[in-house]
C-alpha positions, 0 to 999 in steps of 0.5 A: 282126084281118085278116079274110084271115087268118082262122083255119082249124081242121080238126077231128076228126069226132065219135065215138061218145062225143063229144057231138053235138047232134041236129037238129030232123028225123028223116032220114025226116023230112027226106026226106018234107019234100024230097019235098013240095017236089019240083019247086018249085024253092025252094032256100031252103025245102030248105036251110033243111030240111037245117040243121035236120036237121044241128042247125046255125042258118043256111045259106049256099050259095056258088058256090066258083068265083065267090068270087075276085070281090070281091062278093056275086054268088058267094052263091047263097042264105043266110039268114046276118045280112047284116052277115056275108055283106057280110064273108064275101067277102074272108074266102074270097078270103083263104082260097082265096089260101093253099090249093093246087089239090090241097088244093081237090080233097082238100077236096071232101065233107070238113067244114072249120071256119074261124073268123070275125074277132073284130069280126064281131057274131054272133047270141047264141049262134052259134059264131064257127067256121063248118062249110064243105063243097065239092061239084060239080054237074057242072063247078060247084063249091059251099060250103055254110057253116053257122053252128052254136050254141055247144058244138055238134059236127056229126054226120058222118053227118048232114053227109054227107047234108046234103053230097049233098042239097045238091047234089041241090037245087042241081042242080035250081035251078042255072038259076034261082039261079046267075049265069052270068056270061061273064067266068068262062066260058073261051073255045075259045081259052082252052081251046085254050091250057089243052088244050096247056099240059096237053100239056106245050107251051111258049107258043112251041110253042102260038103255032106250032100255033094260028098266033098270036103268043107274047104272045097265048098268053100273055094267053089263059094269063093270063086262064085263071088269072085266071078260074080262080083259079089261080096257075101252069100247074100248078094251072090244069092241075090245075084243068082236069083236076078240072073235065072240061076237058081 
């Protein structure tokens, strides 16, 4: 099976009559544990507590905007088996390539379930379906991915708690844990071009405004789309609006 063609499933979230796994922690116990860790900036310990609370088995926190880079640098913190993580980059790239900017916007805070390829060996008792939830911390977008035991349905309420608290943890550890690669930051010129295409200007018009050649403008815009993992100017504009860049 081509890992870029991994199945995507959006499952209905459980109703009151659905069998739901209870996590190992109550909400009060979770809050106390997180409170005890306050100020220590221990992202892994915090994510492990969230994973136990929701009833999942393994966590992986990733930088959503860096997943276009075909490597492991987009992984912020994880206890997934390494062999699976090594395959994950290509899987995520394949999923993002089939997702529009509108779909990316609508997916924020919405639990999604994806299928891992059949040729990946999973720990005994772990489902091939994993849960992913995206959220923003400032202008950065993260994805929390959870491996789940077989025959388990995660609670909508617990997933909402986990997503919000994961954002809280990430906000305190971003400086220490997240790679800031200049290759993924837009330059002043690229931001200027992005602003003007959002204003509806053509490359020729932007060239006149900025006093540089049309080919140079097109190069800047191509660079913007590469860095933002977008395929068209419209998608780049949508990305810019969603991330408060214009």
